[in-house]
C-alpha positions in Angstrom: -126.2 81.4 -190.8 -123.2 83.1 -191.1 -120.5 83.6 -188.7 -121.4 87.5 -188.8 -124.9 86.6 -187.5 -123.8 84.3 -184.8 -121.6 87.1 -183.3 -124.3 89.2 -183.5 -126.7 87.0 -181.6 -123.6 86.1 -179.2 -123.2 89.8 -178.3 -127.2 90.3 -178.2 -127.2 87.2 -175.6 -123.9 88.4 -173.7 -125.6 91.8 -173.0 -128.8 89.8 -171.4 -126.7 88.0 -169.0 -124.7 90.8 -167.7 -127.7 92.9 -167.4 -129.4 90.2 -165.7 -126.5 89.8 -163.4 -126.6 93.5 -162.6 -130.1 93.9 -162.5 -130.1 95.4 -159.2 -127.9 98.2 -159.9 -129.2 99.2 -162.8 -131.2 102.5 -163.2 -134.7 102.3 -164.5 -133.6 103.5 -168.4 -131.1 100.9 -168.5 -133.9 98.1 -166.8 -135.7 99.5 -170.0 -132.6 99.1 -172.6 -132.4 95.7 -171.2 -135.6 94.5 -171.7 -135.3 96.3 -175.2 -131.9 93.9 -175.9 -134.0 91.1 -174.8 -137.1 91.7 -177.1 -134.6 92.3 -180.2 -132.9 88.9 -179.8 -136.5 87.1 -179.8 -137.4 89.1 -182.8 -134.7 88.8 -184.3 -134.6 85.0 -184.1 -138.3 84.4 -185.3 -137.5 87.2 -188.1 -134.5 84.2 -189.2 -137.1 81.3 -188.9 -139.8 83.3 -190.7 -137.3 84.2 -193.7 -136.3 80.9 -194.3 -139.7 78.9 -193.3 -141.9 81.7 -195.1 -139.9 83.7 -197.2 -141.4 86.5 -195.5 -140.1 88.2 -192.3 -141.7 91.6 -193.0 -144.6 91.8 -190.3 -141.7 90.6 -187.6 -139.8 93.8 -189.0 -142.8 95.9 -188.4 -143.2 94.7 -184.9 -139.8 95.3 -184.3 -140.2 98.9 -185.1 -142.9 99.5 -182.8 -140.9 97.9 -179.7 -137.7 99.4 -180.9 -139.3 102.8 -181.0 -141.9 102.7 -177.5 -139.0 101.3 -175.8 -136.2 103.4 -176.7 -138.3 106.4 -176.6 -139.2 105.2 -172.6 -135.2 105.3 -172.0 -135.0 108.5 -173.1 -138.4 109.8 -171.1 -136.6 108.3 -168.0 -132.8 109.7 -168.9 -134.5 113.6 -169.2 -134.8 115.9 -165.9 -137.1 118.2 -167.5 -140.9 117.3 -166.4 -141.8 119.4 -169.7 -139.7 117.4 -172.0 -140.7 113.9 -170.4 -144.6 115.4 -171.2 -143.5 115.6 -174.7 -141.9 112.7 -175.3 -144.9 110.7 -174.3 -147.5 112.3 -176.4 -144.9 111.8 -179.5 -144.6 108.1 -178.5 -148.5 108.2 -178.6 -148.9 110.3 -181.6 -146.1 108.4 -183.7 -147.3 105.2 -182.5 -150.7 105.8 -184.0 -148.4 106.9 -187.7 -146.9 103.5 -187.4 -150.2 101.6 -187.3 -151.3 103.9 -190.1 -148.1 102.9 -192.3 -148.4 99.3 -191.1 -152.1 98.8 -193.0 -152.0 101.6 -195.4 -148.4 103.0 -196.4 -146.0 100.0 -196.0 -148.7 97.2 -195.8 -147.0 94.9 -193.0 -147.2 91.5 -195.4 -145.5 93.4 -198.4 -143.2 96.3 -197.4 -140.4 97.1 -195.5 -141.5 99.9 -192.3 -138.9 102.3 -193.6 -141.1 105.2 -193.0 -141.2 104.2 -189.6 -137.0 103.6 -189.2 -136.8 107.4 -191.0 -139.1 109.0 -188.0 -137.7 107.1 -185.4 -134.3 108.0 -186.1 -135.0 111.7 -186.5 -136.7 111.5 -183.6 -133.6 109.8 -181.5 -131.4 112.4 -183.0 -133.3 115.2 -181.9 -133.4 113.8 -178.3 -129.8 112.6 -178.0 -128.5 116.1 -178.9 -131.0 117.4 -176.2 -129.5 114.7 -173.9 -125.9 115.8 -174.4 -126.9 119.6 -174.0 -128.6 118.3 -170.7 -125.4 116.6 -169.5 -123.3 120.3 -170.4 -126.0 122.0 -168.0 -126.1 119.1 -165.4 -122.5 117.9 -165.2 -121.6 114.6 -162.9 -118.6 114.8 -160.9 -117.0 111.6 -162.6 -115.4 110.5 -165.8 -117.5 110.8 -168.7 -116.4 108.0 -170.3 -117.8 106.7 -166.7 -121.2 107.6 -167.2 -124.0 105.1 -168.5 -125.8 108.0 -170.0 -122.9 108.8 -172.7 -122.8 105.7 -173.9 -126.2 104.8 -174.6 -126.5 108.6 -176.2 -123.4 107.8 -178.3 -124.9 104.6 -179.4 -128.0 106.2 -180.4 -126.7 109.3 -182.3 -124.3 107.2 -184.5 -126.8 104.5 -185.2 -129.4 106.8 -186.2 -127.1 109.2 -188.6 -125.3 106.3 -190.0 -128.6 104.3 -191.0 -129.8 106.8 -193.6 -126.9 106.4 -195.4 -127.3 102.6 -195.5 -131.2 103.4 -196.5 -129.7 105.6 -199.4 -127.5 103.3 -200.7 -129.9 100.1 -200.4 -132.4 102.3 -202.3 -129.7 103.0 -205.2 -128.4 99.3 -205.2 -132.5 97.9 -205.7 -133.1 100.5 -208.1 -130.1 99.6 -210.4 -130.9 95.4 -209.6 -127.5 95.5 -207.8 -126.3 92.7 -205.4 -127.4 94.4 -201.8 -125.6 91.7 -199.5 -122.4 93.8 -198.7 -125.3 96.8 -197.6 -127.2 94.1 -195.7 -123.7 93.3 -193.7 -123.1 96.8 -193.3 -126.2 97.3 -191.7 -125.3 94.3 -189.4 -122.3 95.7 -188.3 -124.0 98.9 -187.4 -126.5 97.2 -185.3 -123.4 95.5 -183.8 -122.0 98.7 -182.7 -125.0 100.2 -181.2 -125.3 97.1 -179.1 -122.0 96.8 -178.3 -122.4 100.5 -177.0 -125.5 100.3 -175.4 -123.8 97.0 -173.5 -121.8 98.9 -172.2 -123.7 101.3 -170.8 -125.8 98.4 -169.0 -122.4 97.2 -167.9 -121.0 100.7 -166.3 -124.7 102.0 -164.9 -125.0 102.1 -161.3 -127.7 103.5 -159.4 -125.7 104.2 -156.2 -122.6 106.2 -158.1 -125.2 108.0 -160.4 -126.9 108.7 -157.0 -124.0 110.0 -155.1 -122.5 111.9 -157.9 -125.6 113.9 -159.1 -125.5 117.7 -160.0 
C-alpha cells in the first residue's frame, strides 16, 4: 500500500470520526454525506482486497457507482428548497438507477468492465444540480459568510470533482489506446478523490443546524 493511499484512507477516517462526534449538530443532507463517506471507505478497502486477492475489483466498482450516485443525489434532494425540483430528483434517481442496472448487466458487465458509463452520467447529473444549487444560493442568501456555509463547500467539491474527472477519463482512454503506463493517471484520480473528500469534510465539520436555522433567509 503506497503512502498516497494511506493518506487517502486516513482522510476518510478522520472525516467519519469528526462527523460522528458532530452528528447531532448536522442537518439531514450532511448526515447522508457522512454515511456516503463511511460507505466509500468500506468499499475502497473491499476493492483493494479484491484487487490483490482475486485480481478483479470491478464488481465492487459497480457497487460503488450505485452508492455514490444514490447517496449524493439524496444529499442534493435535501439541499433544494423547491418541491418540484425534489420530485424531479427522485424521478431521476429511479430512472438513472435502472440505467445503471442495465449497464452493469449488458453494456459494461460487472465482472469484466469498469462502469465508466455510470460515472459519466452521474457526473453530468452532479454538474447540473450543483449549478442549480449555486443559483438557489443567490436567490436565498444566508446572513453568514459564504465560507462558513456547508452547502458552499459541498457544492464546490462536487463541481470541482465532476468537471475534472472527465479530463482524467479522456487521458486514461488515450493511455490505454497507446499502451502507456496509466499509473500517473490513477494517482491523479486518487488526488482528485482526496480533494473532493477534503472539501466535503469541511462541509461536515462546519455544518450546524442551529446556525443555518437562525440565518435562513
